[in-house]
C-alpha positions, -999 to 999 in steps of 0.1 A, spaced: 297 -40 -104 292 -57 -70 263 -35 -60 243 -41 -92 247 -79 -88 223 -77 -59 196 -60 -81 168 -78 -100 175 -84 -137 168 -53 -158 170 -28 -130 199 -5 -130 215 12 -100 200 47 -106 165 33 -109 170 12 -77 182 44 -59 151 62 -72 128 35 -58 146 36 -24 141 74 -24 104 68 -34 100 46 -4 113 74 19 90 100 4 59 78 3 64 68 40 66 105 49 33 111 31 15 81 47 29 88 82 17 124 79 -17 119 62 -25 83 71 -27 72 34 -16 82 -1 19 69 -1 10 34 -10 -10 45 -41 19 66 -53 43 37 -48 22 12 -67 17 36 -96 55 42 -99 63 5 -94 39 -3 -123 60 19 -146 92 -1 -136 81 -37 -132 57 -60 -151 22 -59 -136 24 -95 -122 54 -84 -101 41 -51 -89 15 -63 -63 38 -88 -45 67 -63 -42 44 -35 -32 29 -57 -5 63 -67 9 76 -31 10 43 -18 25 45 -46 51 78 -32 64 67 4 61 34 0 79 49 -22 106 75 6 113 47 32 115 26 10 138 57 5 160 65 41 163 29 51 170 18 20 189 6 40 219 -23 53 198 -35 20 182 -72 12 188 -69 -25 192 -106 -32 194 -109 -24 157 -81 -47 146 -95 -82 154 -125 -86 131 -111 -68 101 -80 -90 104 -101 -122 105 -119 -111 74 -85 -103 58 -74 -139 61 -103 -151 40 -100 -123 15 -63 -129 9 -69 -165 2 -98 -159 -22 -81 -129 -39 -49 -148 -44 -67 -172 -67 -73 -144 -91 -40 -126 -89 -23 -146 -116 -54 -152 -138 -58 -117 -153 -40 -109 -185 -11 -84 -181 -28 -55 -199 -60 -60 -178 -40 -60 -146 -23 -28 -156 -57 -12 -165 -71 -24 -131 -42 -8 -112 -46 25 -131 -84 27 -127 -82 17 -90 -57 45 -84 -81 71 -100 -111 57 -81 -92 58 -48 -80 93 -53 -111 111 -67 -143 93 -57 -157 97 -22 -154 65 -1 -187 49 11 -200 55 46 -200 24 67 -210 13 102 -175 11 115 -184 -3 149 -203 -33 135 -183 -66 138 -201 -81 108 -193 -51 87 -157 -51 99 -153 -88 90 -169 -85 56 -150 -53 48 -117 -69 58 -124 -99 35 -135 -78 5 -107 -52 8 -80 -79 12 -93 -98 -18 -92 -66 -39 -58 -59 -26 -44 -92 -39 -52 -80 -74 -47 -42 -75 -23 -36 -46 -30 -6 -24 -63 -5 -5 -54 20 22 -82 44 12 -107 16 17 -93 6 50 -94 42 60 -132 41 59 -131 20 91 -110 45 111 -122 79 99 -145 82 129 -117 81 154 -115 115 172 -77 118 174 -56 120 143 -28 101 159 -53 72 167 -64 73 130 -29 70 116 -17 44 141 -48 22 138 -47 24 100 -10 15 101 -17 -16 122 -46 -27 99 -24 -23 68 4 -43 85 -19 -72 91 -34 -71 56 0 -69 39 14 -97 61 -14 -120 49 -9 -108 13 29 -116 14 23 -150 30 -3 -158 3 21 -149 -25 48 -171 -9 24 -200 -8 15 -193 -45 52 -196 -53 62 -160 -60 100 -159 -60 108 -130 -36 145 -139 -34 157 -119 -64 140 -88 -50 149 -91 -13 179 -68 -13 159 -40 -30 129 -46 -7 151 -45 24 166 -11 14 132 3 5 119 -9 40 148 8 57 142 40 38 105 37 45 112 35 83 133 67 81 105 84 62 80 72 88 101 88 116 101 121 97 64 119 89 54 111 124 70 144 135 51 163 108 18 146 116 2 175 135 20 204 118 16 201 80 -14 218 63 -33 193 42 -54 211 17 -29 224 -8 -7 193 -5 -36 169 -12 -46 188 -43 -11 187 -57 -8 150 -47 -40 141 -64 -29 157 -97 5 140 -97 -8 105 -89 -36 109 -114 -12 117 -142 8 85 -134 -25 65 -133 -37 79 -166 -3 69 -182 -8 33 -169 -43 33 -184 -29 47 -217 -3 19 -218 -29 -8 -211 -53 4 -238 -28 14 -265 
């Protein structure tokens, strides 16, 4: 079929449509609750693609998704928080990129699964969010980690949790993730990752993600979080535990 000729090898049409739908749903989640969608996406992508492919594709899709969210909510971005974290992210992306292809496949799968569980269930550390030095160091460390395990939204969120307005938190978080994922994608291009075979799928996932962001932005101040977050944690944890099982056995 003409349509399937644009898909990566080994990916059928129904799975591609499922991934596009996943992008829509995860963007709704992230636009509504600031984070969570990226973790769910990387967990599912790791069930579909080899581990070495998951992080580059995830970074590219999340670049489009976060950029769309930042654009729609740009009036609420707190730009003073962007600069130093972004400068640290440049260093972290370069350093972390050196390790992205050195880990054995089963260890990378294990790292993704463990990181998802840690991000979901453990409390994030309290930091001095208004310190430029902490912002720079945090941006570097988080970006280096992101080059290996993919989604670092929960860690980036520690820098913006103190913002008084929920719209400011979501918008600023989106802009920080846009910058981090931009550096990540550029680093993988320099390292020689062949995005070409995945570009049609990525483009459709980005478009679906933008639509999900538009829906989620409308829900931002209206959806109750407590019950949803409990169910979300359970679903994502089941996926993460399956990744860990596959890596160990």
